[in-house]
N, C-alpha and C positions, 0 to 999 in steps of 0.2 A: 624399203623401210621395214623394220621389224613390227610385228603386231603391237607390241608394248608401246612403241613410239607413237603409232597411229592412235592408240587409245588415249595416250597422254595428250596429244594434240587436240583430239576431240574434247577431252575434259577441259582443257584450257579455253577452247572456244566457247564451251558452254558457260564457264565461269565469266568470261568476258561479256557474253550477251546478257547474262543475269545482272552483271554489274551495271551495264549501260541502261538496262531497264530500270534498275533501282534508282540510278541517278536522275533519270527522267521523272520518275515518281516524286523524288525529293524536290526537284525544281518546281514541279507542278504544285506540290504542297506549299512551298515557299511563296509562289505567286498568289496562291489562294489566301495565305495568311496576310500578305501585304495588302491585298484588295480588301480584306476584312478590316484591317487596322486603319485604313484610310477613312 
């Protein structure tokens, strides 16, 4: 693999992990809001 391809793959993995962390935070906030609303 060329270095450029490796860098691109690393970048995509970083984006993916960032995205999953964000979605976990969002679902935690939603759960919190639901518990407050009840």
